[in-house]
Every structure is written in structure tokens, then in C-alpha cells.
N, C-alpha and C positions, 0 to 999 in steps of 0.2 A: 505495501500497499505504498504510496507517494503520494505528495500534495502539499499546498504551502504552508510557512511557517505560520503560525499564532505571530501576533506582535510584539515579538520580543524586542524588534528591532526599532521599535517607537523612541522618538529624542523623547530626553527626561524630562519629565511632567512637573507641574507646579505642584499638586498635591495626586497621593497614593492610599491605598488602603492595602494592607497586606493581611488577609482575612486568611486563617487554618482552621479546617475542621477534621474533625473526625465522625465516621458513619455507626450511627447509635448501635444496626445489627437488629434493628425491629422490623415487623412484618413491612412487606415494601421496599424497606429503605434503600436497594440497592439498585433499585427500578425508578425510586423518583431520583436520585441521586443522577440517573444514565438520563431519565428526561431531562432534566436543567441543564445539564453541560452539554447537552450533545445538543439544545436550544439556543448555545450562550448567544450566536449570532443575532437571534430574534431581540432577545434583551436587551441587550447593547443598540439597535436602532432604535427598540419604544424609548429607552434614555437618552443616547447621544441626537436624537433627529432636532432638539432643542437648542444645541449650540454644534454644529460637526466642526466648526473651528475650534474646540476644546479637546478634540481628539480623544476622546471616551474608548478606551480601550479594558480587554480580561482576556488572562493569559490563565490556564487554566493547569493545573498542576496534579498528576495524581500519584500518590504512594503505592509503596511496593504490598503492603499487606493487604488491599481492595484490587492492587491491577489487573490480576487475572480474573477475579469475582465479576465486577463491573465490567472488564472489556472483552473477558471470553477469548482471549488473547495473549500468546508467553508472553514471558516479559522482557523488555526490549533488554538487551543482552547484559550492560551495567546497573540495573534498577536494585535496588537491594536497599533497607534501612539504613539511616544516616549512622555512621559508626562513632561513636566516641574517641575520644583521642585525651588521653591522660598524660599530661605532663608531669614536671618534674614539682612544677609552682599551678599550673592553669590547665584549665580540664575544659574542653568542647565539649560539649555537655548533647547527648542526644533524647530529643524530647518526642512526644505522637505526634499525629496528624496525617490525615489519610488525604485529606482535599488543599489544596492552594487556589485561590484564588487572587493574582495582582492584579490590581484596579487602578486606572493611570489614567488622568485628564487634568488639563489645565485651569479647571475649576472645581473647588471641591463639593461644592455642590450635587456636581452630578454624579460622582465617586460616592455617596451620601444613598442617592438616589438607588445609582445601581445596585450597591449592599445592600437598601433597605428591600427592594424586590426580587433579590436572590434570595434572603433567608426567608422572605413568604413561599417563594415558591418550592424550597428544599424543606422548610416546616420542621418537626419533629422528626426527619430522617440524619439530622445530622446535629453535634453540639459543638459549639465553638470552644475552642482551646488557645488561642489567639487572635487579638486581632489591633494592628497599628496603624494610626492613622500618620501617616509622612508629609513634610512639606521639603520645597523649595527652601535655602538658608540661603541668602544672599546671591552671590556667584557661584551657585550649584559649593558651596562648602559643608564638609562635616559641621558638628558642634566643636569639634576642635580646632576650629580653624580653615583645615585646609581642604584644599578641593581635591573630589572625593571622583574618582573614575578612569583618572588623567590615562591610565594605560588602557582603555577599552580600545577593541577593534574596530577599523573604521575601512570601509569600504568593501572592496571584495575579501577583504581577511575578517569581516564579521561573520558571513556565512560557513568561511572555511572553522573556526573557533565556536562556532554555537550551534549549528543543526547535524545533526546525524544524515551520512550520504550511507555510501555502498557497502560500507561496512557495517551499516544493521540495514540492509535494503526495505523491511518492513516496517521500520519507525524512521524510515527518510523525511525530513524535514522538523523532526523533533529535536528538544533540549532536555538536557536534564537541568536541573535546578535544585540549587540548594540554597536554605534561608536560617539564617543566625538574629539572632535579636541581641545586641549590647547598649551594657549602659555605661555610663561615662562618669567617674566623680570629678565632677568639674573643678571643683578647687583644685584638688590635690595637679591637676594637667595645669590648670592656667598658674600653680605654684613655682613649674619649672622656668627658666627661661626660653626665651625665641629659639636661641641658639642649641638647648639641649630639647626641646620637641622636636627642631629640624632634625637632630641626628637622628634620634627615634624613628621620626617618617623617613627620612633619606631623600627630603625636598625641602627646598625654600620654602617657605610661607607666601611670603610678601606677592612671588611670580610664579611661584611651582616650579622651578627647575631642579633639576634632579641632581643631586649632591653625588662624588664620586662613590662607587663603592668597597667596604670594608675590606680588609684583606681576609684571604680564607679561613682561617682560624677565627680569628678574629668575632665580635658581637655585630651581627649584620643589621641593615635598617628593615620597615615595614617595607617596605619599596623592593627588597632584594630578597627579602623570605615569601616574599608572594608573588617571586616571578619563578617561571619553572622551565626551566631548559634543558634539552637533552641532544641526543646526537642527533635527532630531526630539525632542531633548533626550538625556539622560543613556543611555547603553548598558550595563547590568550584565553580566557573567559569572558564573559559579560558583564560586567558589576551595575545594578541602577539601584545602588544605596539611597537611602535616605534616612535623613534626619527625623527625628520623635521628639515630645518633649511636656513633663507635666512639672511648670516652675513652682506652682504650689505644692508640690507632694516633692520636690527635689529629683526629677526625674529626665536627666536627660540622656540621648542615647542615638544610636545608628542601626537602622536595619539592614541587613546586608541580604542582598540576593544576586548568587551568580548563578546566571545561564552558560553550559558549558555542551562541546559536543562531544566532551570524552570526560566521564565522572573521575576517573582515576587522577586530570590534573589537578582540580577543584580538590580533592581531597590529600594528595601530594602537598598543595598549596599550605592546608590546614596543619597539618602533620612540622612542613617546615617551620608552620608561629609555634606552634603550640609546643613540640616537642625540641625545636630547635636544631640549626645546621653550624656548627658541630650539636649534636644534643647535648641538652645541658643550659643551651642562648637559645633563650625562647625569645621571640617577639618581645620588646619590653612595651610594645603599644599593647599587649595583653597586660601592665600592669595598668591601664588607665581605661581596659576595656573589659565587662566582664559579660560572657555570654551566658545569656538565659535559657533560649532554645536552641537545636541544633535540628532542619529536618532537610530528609531529601525527597524529590519529587522527578516523575518525568510529562512534560507537556508536550501533548502529541503536537501535530501539524492540523491545521484546523479543522482539512480534509478529516484525517482518520477521526478525532475529534466529533464532527459531524456524524461521523459512522457507526458510533459506539455499538449503536443498536441492532445492524445490521450483522448478516451472517460473514464472519469472517474466510471462509470459503468463496465467497465472492466479493471481497476486497482486491 
């Protein structure tokens, strides 16, 4: 089955909702979920017609635990639950999640309306386990003050990095998705000098210019640890991270979402961050970023998503 991708290449939006759900397992729950996700384009049209220029979109991710039951198809070759990564000081936790809805638009009201109608349709077939509303912060910076997503692939590199091809032809045009919700102790971060912050990130804060890499056995910056290279060259992922905040609760964070053609690339990046390279020298950004969630999904192509209710033999 081949088909066009979902809108994972949409430009960075001004507003986002990250919605993670589990399926309740009640009578007819899977059938309800299947009916809703296969009709997601119709719901987008229902809400998005109010302002087409706001570019309302929704990417649907499906977790490993319900994949076979929901789709009636074998698992994509790399799909499995998020694997906890335990370093000497920090742990990338694994948390539940059967469905991901990555809702984006340039208007918050469209995101909220879409989510409201989506949850109405799903009803008691699902239970919400995480819901985060993200926002554009100044010139696409995170709440730590640095521009986020600088290394994202562009042009022809985008589909090469994010969309499955002939290596798994039944799922061509799909993408693996990993999400993590991080919170930041801003007072501790802000107590650092700009030079200390830049050394941790590996970039200058004002203009985003990369700083030189550390020596092979020295403490590496976040920029270096999050870069995956092998004999085939550098392997990129697409990040669509967004800040979130509840100032009255002292909560400030970054919602990480990574789309990738090769799940192992993103997993190796997390291993380098949490375990260190060399081991023991973890990403110092984690001293100021606490992961509260960790879940893996597969986002099928738009064509495959719409066909989930069909007989796979006819695909």
C-alpha cells in the first residue's frame, strides 16, 4: 500500500495540541476509533473551512499495542513500544499511549474546536493520558531561549529523512513518531551565564551559529549528541517541538516530537543523550530538562489511514 504522507511537513504552526489517548477496551471501542481516524480528513474540512489560511492539520499516530487490532495488518518493521533508557543520572521514561493526535494551526481556536469535536466522536472508546497545548515563542525559540529545530531537513532531504520508502513497501509514505514532554526548572537555567548555556547547547544564543565540537572523549554539547552519523552519512529527523507553560503553577516545558523514517536513528539519539558518548557524560541539557513522558507511534500515509477499515488483501 502506497500513498501520500500525512502533513508532517507542514510549516511550524503558531498553535499546537498534542493529544495522547489510550483505547478503553470496551465493547466496540476499536471499531469506534477506526471509524473516527479513517474519517479524519472530513473533520479537518468541517473545522478548517472557517479559515483555510490558518492551515489546520492533524497527524494521527498509532501505537504498537493496538496496531494489529486496529489495522488488521502486520506491524511496520520497526514499530514497538517506547524503550526506557536509564542513564547514570537521568532516565527517558516510557509511558502509555495508543493514539497520538498532533493538531496544528495558526489559530488556537481551530485547534480547540477540532479537538473538541474529535473527542466527541471518540466518546468513551478512549481515555486521555496526556494533553498539551503548545505555542510559538518569539522567533521559534524554546523557553530556554534558543532557536529550536535548526537542524531539521529541508527540500528533498525532508522525505528522505522522514518517510518510509522501499525498505518497507507496505508502509511507504508513513513515519515513526516519538513524543516526550519535558519540563524545565527555569530559575536554575537562568542562573547560568550565557556562555555556560551556549556550551551546553552547542550554539550561540543570539544568532544560533554552531560552536565547534568538543574533542572525542570530552563532554559533548546537546547539538553534537543529537546528531547521528555512520558510514552512510548523517541521519536527520524532523522536530516539531513546541513550548508550553502554566506560569501560575511554575510549569515551563518543551514538548518534543520527532518524525523519522528510521526509528533506530531517534532511539540512538536518545541513548547518546541519556547514557552519554562516551558513557557517563550525559547531555547536560538533561540537568535542566526532566522527561515526564515517552511514547512511540507510527503515522501511516494519508491513503493508508483512510483505508484502515478495508480488507488489507485489497490494498
